[in-house]
Backbone as a printed PyTorch tensor [residue, N CA C, xyz], in Angstrom:
tensor([[[ 12.0150, -14.0630,  25.0590],
         [ 13.2350, -13.6350,  25.5650],
         [ 13.1970, -12.1140,  25.7190]],

        [[ 13.5790, -11.6960,  26.9080],
         [ 13.6270, -10.2770,  27.2250],
         [ 14.9890,  -9.7410,  27.0970]],

        [[ 15.9290, -10.4490,  27.6600],
         [ 17.3560,  -9.9770,  27.6410],
         [ 18.2970, -11.2170,  27.4940]],

        [[ 19.3550, -10.8420,  26.8170],
         [ 20.3990, -11.8850,  26.6550],
         [ 21.8460, -11.2540,  26.7820]],

        [[ 22.6970, -11.9390,  27.4640],
         [ 24.0260, -11.5320,  27.6500],
         [ 24.9930, -12.4230,  26.9530]],

        [[ 25.8320, -11.8320,  26.0250],
         [ 26.8280, -12.6250,  25.2500],
         [ 28.1790, -12.0950,  25.6710]],

        [[ 28.9980, -12.9750,  26.2000],
         [ 30.4370, -12.6560,  26.6400],
         [ 31.4330, -13.1380,  25.5900]],

        [[ 32.2350, -12.2750,  25.1440],
         [ 33.2610, -12.6820,  24.1860],
         [ 34.6800, -12.0630,  24.7440]],

        [[ 35.6470, -12.3660,  23.9560],
         [ 37.0520, -11.7520,  24.1940],
         [ 37.1100, -10.4110,  23.5480]],

        [[ 36.1590,  -9.9060,  22.8320],
         [ 36.1640,  -8.6730,  22.1930],
         [ 36.2230,  -8.7780,  20.6160]],

        [[ 36.5410, -10.0550,  20.1810],
         [ 36.4510, -10.2750,  18.7360],
         [ 35.2760, -11.0630,  18.3560]],

        [[ 34.3430, -10.4700,  17.6130],
         [ 33.0840, -11.2950,  17.3050],
         [ 33.0050, -11.5940,  15.7960]],

        [[ 33.8690, -11.0060,  14.9710],
         [ 33.8050, -11.2920,  13.5330],
         [ 32.6560, -10.5600,  12.8460]],

        [[ 32.5320, -10.6520,  11.5480],
         [ 31.5830,  -9.9930,  10.8080],
         [ 30.1660, -10.5280,  11.1500]],

        [[ 29.1760,  -9.6160,  11.1640],
         [ 27.8390,  -9.9720,  11.4430],
         [ 27.1600, -10.4720,  10.0820]],

        [[ 26.4180, -11.6020,  10.2570],
         [ 25.6720, -12.0660,   8.9910],
         [ 24.5050, -11.1740,   8.7310]],

        [[ 24.3340, -10.8600,   7.4600],
         [ 23.1150, -10.0120,   7.1050],
         [ 21.8180, -10.7000,   7.5690]],

        [[ 21.7160, -11.9290,   7.4800],
         [ 20.4140, -12.5430,   7.8950],
         [ 20.1380, -12.3050,   9.3350]],

        [[ 21.1780, -12.5010,  10.2830],
         [ 20.9930, -12.1400,  11.6140],
         [ 20.6350, -10.6860,  11.9490]],

        [[ 21.3310,  -9.8070,  11.1810],
         [ 20.8980,  -8.3950,  11.3290],
         [ 19.4610,  -8.1200,  10.9750]],

        [[ 19.0640,  -8.7410,   9.8890],
         [ 17.6850,  -8.5970,   9.4060],
         [ 16.6470,  -9.0950,  10.4850]],

        [[ 16.9320, -10.2480,  11.0970],
         [ 16.1100, -10.8410,  12.1150],
         [ 16.1010,  -9.9380,  13.4250]],

        [[ 17.2010,  -9.3210,  13.7940],
         [ 17.2420,  -8.4570,  14.8900],
         [ 16.2580,  -7.2420,  14.6240]],

        [[ 16.3900,  -6.6920,  13.3630],
         [ 15.5720,  -5.5890,  13.0260],
         [ 14.0660,  -5.9070,  12.9980]],

        [[ 13.8150,  -7.1230,  12.4250],
         [ 12.3800,  -7.5340,  12.4310],
         [ 11.7070,  -7.6600,  13.6620]],

        [[ 12.5590,  -8.2010,  14.6920],
         [ 12.0860,  -8.3750,  16.0640],
         [ 12.2350,  -7.1710,  16.8980]],

        [[ 12.6690,  -6.0840,  16.4040],
         [ 12.8910,  -4.9180,  17.1760],
         [ 13.8450,  -5.0850,  18.3110]],

        [[ 14.8470,  -5.8550,  18.1190],
         [ 15.8240,  -6.1800,  19.2160],
         [ 17.0640,  -5.2010,  19.0130]],

        [[ 17.6190,  -4.7930,  20.1320],
         [ 18.7300,  -3.9880,  20.1520],
         [ 19.9510,  -4.6400,  20.7110]],

        [[ 21.1090,  -4.3850,  20.1600],
         [ 22.3230,  -4.8390,  20.7180],
         [ 23.1170,  -3.7980,  21.3230]],

        [[ 23.4400,  -4.0060,  22.5890],
         [ 24.3830,  -3.1630,  23.3830],
         [ 25.6530,  -3.8880,  23.6010]],

        [[ 26.6930,  -3.4230,  23.0570],
         [ 27.9560,  -3.9740,  23.1540],
         [ 28.9070,  -3.3750,  24.2050]],

        [[ 29.5270,  -4.2380,  25.0210],
         [ 30.5170,  -3.8480,  25.9080],
         [ 31.8140,  -4.6170,  25.6330]],

        [[ 32.8710,  -3.9410,  25.1820],
         [ 34.0690,  -4.6660,  24.6960],
         [ 35.2780,  -4.2940,  25.7120]],

        [[ 36.1880,  -5.2000,  25.7440],
         [ 37.3560,  -5.0210,  26.6480],
         [ 38.2540,  -3.9810,  25.9670]],

        [[ 38.9050,  -3.0760,  26.7600],
         [ 39.6780,  -2.0430,  26.3080],
         [ 40.9680,  -2.5950,  25.6320]],

        [[ 41.4570,  -3.6300,  26.0550],
         [ 42.7250,  -4.0870,  25.5640],
         [ 42.5650,  -4.8310,  24.2550]],

        [[ 41.2970,  -5.2720,  23.8500],
         [ 41.1170,  -6.0520,  22.6990],
         [ 39.7240,  -5.7620,  22.1370]],

        [[ 39.4480,  -4.5680,  21.6840],
         [ 38.1380,  -4.0800,  21.2350],
         [ 38.1460,  -4.1490,  19.7280]],

        [[ 37.3700,  -4.9500,  19.1120],
         [ 37.2500,  -4.9200,  17.6060],
         [ 35.8090,  -4.3540,  17.3530]],

        [[ 35.5920,  -3.1350,  17.6230],
         [ 34.3220,  -2.4920,  17.4720],
         [ 33.7700,  -2.3970,  16.0290]],

        [[ 34.6660,  -2.4480,  15.0500],
         [ 34.2660,  -2.4040,  13.7040],
         [ 33.2570,  -3.3870,  13.2420]],

        [[ 33.3790,  -4.6650,  13.8520],
         [ 32.5410,  -5.7150,  13.5600],
         [ 31.0680,  -5.4930,  14.0180]],

        [[ 30.8600,  -4.6030,  14.9730],
         [ 29.5540,  -4.4410,  15.6090],
         [ 28.9590,  -3.0510,  15.2570]],

        [[ 29.6820,  -2.2280,  14.6520],
         [ 29.2700,  -0.8590,  14.3700],
         [ 27.9210,  -0.7740,  13.5220]],

        [[ 27.7450,  -1.7650,  12.5930],
         [ 26.5380,  -1.6820,  11.8260],
         [ 25.2570,  -2.2530,  12.5790]],

        [[ 25.4600,  -3.0180,  13.6960],
         [ 24.3560,  -3.6880,  14.2820],
         [ 24.1730,  -3.1650,  15.7660]],

        [[ 25.1190,  -2.6730,  16.4340],
         [ 24.9650,  -2.2530,  17.8220],
         [ 24.3020,  -0.9820,  17.9470]],

        [[ 23.4540,  -0.8970,  18.8980],
         [ 22.7800,   0.4030,  19.2640],
         [ 23.7290,   1.3180,  19.9470]],

        [[ 24.5360,   0.7130,  20.8190],
         [ 25.6800,   1.5410,  21.4610],
         [ 26.8580,   0.5030,  21.6170]],

        [[ 28.0120,   1.1650,  21.7400],
         [ 29.2060,   0.3350,  22.0170],
         [ 30.0010,   1.0240,  23.0820]],

        [[ 30.2370,   0.3010,  24.1500],
         [ 31.1100,   0.8250,  25.3520],
         [ 32.3100,   0.0140,  25.4160]],

        [[ 33.4790,   0.7440,  25.5150],
         [ 34.7580,   0.1680,  25.6250],
         [ 35.1740,   0.2890,  27.1040]],

        [[ 35.4750,  -0.8290,  27.7250],
         [ 35.9540,  -0.8140,  29.1120],
         [ 37.3670,  -0.3370,  29.2070]],

        [[ 37.7600,   0.1600,  30.3010],
         [ 39.0980,   0.7340,  30.4520],
         [ 40.0990,  -0.4510,  30.3040]],

        [[ 41.2930,  -0.1670,  29.7880],
         [ 42.3000,  -1.2450,  29.6070],
         [ 42.6840,  -1.7960,  30.9750]],

        [[ 43.1150,  -3.0120,  30.9910],
         [ 43.5180,  -3.7180,  32.2590],
         [ 44.7920,  -3.0830,  32.7990]],

        [[ 45.5540,  -2.5220,  31.9150],
         [ 46.8500,  -1.9040,  32.3600],
         [ 46.7110,  -0.6080,  33.0780]],

        [[ 45.5690,  -0.0870,  33.2780],
         [ 45.3410,   1.1760,  33.9360],
         [ 45.4270,   2.4070,  33.1720]],

        [[ 45.7180,   2.3130,  31.9000],
         [ 45.7470,   3.4790,  31.0400],
         [ 44.3760,   3.9750,  30.8440]],

        [[ 44.2780,   5.2780,  30.6570],
         [ 42.9220,   5.8700,  30.3910],
         [ 42.6460,   5.6920,  28.8230]],

        [[ 41.4730,   5.4410,  28.5830],
         [ 41.0640,   5.3200,  27.1540],
         [ 39.5510,   5.7280,  27.0300]],

        [[ 39.1230,   5.6320,  25.7840],
         [ 37.7960,   6.0840,  25.4940],
         [ 36.8370,   4.9770,  25.9960]],

        [[ 36.0760,   5.3680,  26.9890],
         [ 35.1010,   4.3300,  27.6020],
         [ 33.8270,   4.3320,  26.7960]],

        [[ 33.3850,   5.3660,  26.3190],
         [ 32.1460,   5.3220,  25.5440],
         [ 32.3570,   5.9660,  24.1740]],

        [[ 32.0690,   5.1720,  23.1370],
         [ 32.1990,   5.7530,  21.8120],
         [ 30.9390,   6.1200,  21.1060]],

        [[ 30.8900,   7.2650,  20.5860],
         [ 29.6240,   7.6850,  19.9040],
         [ 29.2410,   6.7360,  18.8080]],

        [[ 28.0520,   6.5690,  18.4280],
         [ 27.5690,   5.6330,  17.4690],
         [ 27.6800,   6.3990,  16.1160]]])
């Protein structure tokens, strides 16, 4: 597998330590793109290489790219 795309509504829940270990063993990186209106970035902060927040659907300006 070279690339995988996972689409969610922005809520992914807590990451399982076993999954995180397997990602690290296989040298896989997670790049997260979350919706601006419903971004639960805390769940991915420990595993994502980068987290990008899309602009809100309402047209408000928000943080599009958050530092890791």
